[in-house]
C-alpha positions in Angstrom: 94.0 88.0 127.2 92.0 90.8 125.6 89.9 90.3 122.5 92.2 92.7 120.7 95.3 90.6 121.5 93.5 87.4 120.6 92.6 88.9 117.2 96.0 90.6 116.7 98.6 88.7 118.7 101.4 90.7 117.0 100.4 93.7 119.2 101.9 93.8 122.6 100.5 95.4 125.8 102.7 97.3 128.2 101.7 95.1 131.2 99.7 92.0 132.0 97.1 94.2 133.7 96.6 96.2 130.5 96.1 93.0 128.5 92.8 92.5 130.3 89.9 94.2 128.5 87.8 96.5 130.7 84.1 95.6 130.9 81.8 97.5 128.5 79.9 100.1 130.5 76.2 99.8 130.2 74.6 102.1 127.6 73.0 105.1 129.1 69.4 105.8 128.5 68.5 108.5 126.0 68.5 112.0 127.2 66.8 113.3 124.1 65.8 116.8 124.3 64.9 118.3 121.0 67.4 117.1 118.4 70.1 115.9 120.9 71.0 112.2 121.2 73.7 110.2 123.0 76.7 109.3 120.8 75.7 105.6 121.0 72.3 106.4 119.5 73.8 108.7 116.9 76.1 106.0 115.6 73.2 103.5 115.7 71.2 105.9 113.5 74.1 106.9 111.2 75.8 103.5 110.7 73.6 102.1 107.9 74.1 105.3 105.8 77.7 106.1 106.8 79.3 104.6 103.7 76.3 104.6 101.4 75.1 108.2 101.4 77.3 111.0 100.0 79.0 113.0 102.8 81.1 116.0 102.0 83.1 115.8 105.3 84.1 112.2 104.6 85.0 113.1 101.0 87.2 115.9 102.2 88.8 113.7 104.8 89.7 111.1 102.2 91.0 113.7 99.6 93.2 115.2 102.3 94.5 112.1 104.2 94.8 109.4 101.5 97.7 111.0 99.7 99.6 111.2 103.0 99.5 107.5 103.7 102.7 105.6 103.1 103.2 102.3 101.3 102.1 99.7 103.8 103.5 96.6 102.0 104.0 93.9 104.6 103.2 96.1 107.5 100.9 95.4 110.5 98.3 98.0 111.2 95.8 98.8 113.9 92.8 101.1 113.0 91.6 102.5 116.3 88.1 103.9 115.9 87.6 102.0 112.6 83.9 102.6 112.4 82.5 100.9 109.2 86.0 99.9 108.2 86.4 102.3 105.2 90.0 103.2 106.2 90.8 99.6 107.2 89.9 98.5 103.6 92.1 101.3 102.2 95.0 100.2 104.5 94.7 96.7 103.1 94.7 98.1 99.6 97.9 99.9 100.4 99.5 96.5 101.2 99.1 96.0 104.9 99.9 92.3 105.6 97.9 92.2 108.9 95.2 94.7 109.8 92.8 94.9 112.7 90.0 97.4 113.2 88.8 98.4 116.7 85.7 100.4 117.5 83.3 101.0 120.4 80.2 101.3 118.3 78.5 97.9 117.7 76.3 99.5 115.0 79.4 100.7 113.0 81.1 97.3 113.5 78.0 95.5 112.2 78.3 97.5 109.0 82.0 96.7 108.8 81.4 93.0 109.3 79.3 92.9 106.1 82.5 93.6 104.1 84.1 90.3 103.2 87.7 91.5 103.5 87.1 92.7 107.1 85.6 89.5 108.5 87.9 88.3 111.3 89.7 91.6 111.5 87.2 93.5 113.8 87.2 93.9 117.5 84.6 95.7 119.7 86.6 97.8 122.2 85.6 99.2 125.4 87.8 102.2 126.2 90.4 102.5 123.5 92.6 104.5 125.9 92.8 101.6 128.3 94.3 99.2 125.8 97.8 100.0 126.8 99.6 99.2 123.6 103.2 100.2 123.0 105.0 100.7 119.7 107.6 98.0 119.0 
């Protein structure tokens, strides 16, 4: 059974084969040339400051998307690409009964794991597209 389904048994996979988590591919070595870095390195560098430092793009995202979210009282939610868990916390504030955050970045999940409300709700994913979930 995949780590996601262990953490969120209320989610269902389309087939047994899709329930098995794919192995995490090894991190590639840096191909730094000038100011370019691999995404894994970028998230490693950005994670500690992601929630802490002012960011106009994140502020715009929140101002635009937050009013569009429905009342989630009693709902079960899955935040794919949860990063530091900023939206996962908001989904809990909106009444989600069960909430799980999935991300590929260990650095972002380390930051999310420091938030008491998110402990036990986070899963490191490999390839989110290979999860094979279906809506019930």
